N, C-alpha and C positions, 0 to 999 in steps of 0.2 A: 707721226704715227696716229693711227686712228684708235681712239679709245673705244673699247668695246663696253657697252653698257650691260652690265650683268645685273639682272634682277635676282634678288634673294628668293630662292625657291623655298616654299613652305614645306617643312617636313611632313610627310603623310604617314608616319609610323603608326603603330597600333594604338599607343596611349597618348598620342599628341592631340587628339581631338577631344573636345569637351564632353561630348555625348558618350564617348567610349569610356572616359574617366568616370563619368557619373554612373554608368552601368557597372563598372568594376567595383566602385565604392558600394553601390547598392547590393551587389552579390556578396561582398565581404560582410556587410552589415547583416544580410539575411542569414549567412552561415553562422555568424556570431549569435544571432537570436535563436537559431535552431540548436546550437550547442548548449546555450543556457537553458532552453526548454527541456532538452534531453536530460541534462544534469538534474533539473528539478524533478522530472518524472522518475528518474532513478532513485533519488532520495525518498520520494513518496513510496515507491515500491519496496524499498528497504525497510521503511517503517511498517508497511503492511506485512512484510515477511516476518518481522519480529513479533507482530501481533499474532500471526498464524502459528508461529513456533510456540508462543506461550499457550495458545489454545491446544496445540498438540500435546504439550507437556501435561496440561490439566486433564485432557482426555486419557492420556496414558496412565496417569495416577488413578483416575476413576476406574479404568479398565483393570488395572492391577488389583484394586480393592474388590471389584466385582469377581474377578477370577479367584481371589482368595476365598470369597464367600461361597462360590460355586464348588470349590474343592473341599470345603469343610463339610462335615456331616450334618450340621445343624441348619438345614434349609428353612425349617419352619420359623425359627427365630428371625431370620432375615426377612421372610415374607411378612411376618407380623410387624416388624419394624417399618417396612415400606408401607404397609397398609395404614398404620397409625400415623406415621410422620408425614408421608408424602400424599397419601390418598384421602386422609381425613376420616378413615373408618374408626369405629369404636365398638366396644363390646356391648351386647344388648342391655346389660345392667349398669353400664358405665355412664356417669354424668360428667359433662364437660362444661367448664365455666370460661367465658371469654371476657377479657377486659376491653370494654367498649369506650372507656374514657379517654383512650389515647388515639383517637381518630384524627 
């Protein structure tokens, strides 16, 4: 009998080639990097959200105080307080002394 010589045929499946394996590994690594970057961005945005919420609470407190002042009948006392404390106004006969030693 004649022996048939059979050569082993190399499998040509999808992941049997080195280049295809390398591309698949690179794609998986790229996806992993994107997931990590997205998680980091989400954590940063959550920190920003907390900061913004704290500012909102501060503004709401300030607004409620201003609303209380507006609803009260004594608007001149509030205007005087703002002029003296925030704007630096003074009465004509008033003298102000500033401590310049703490510069």
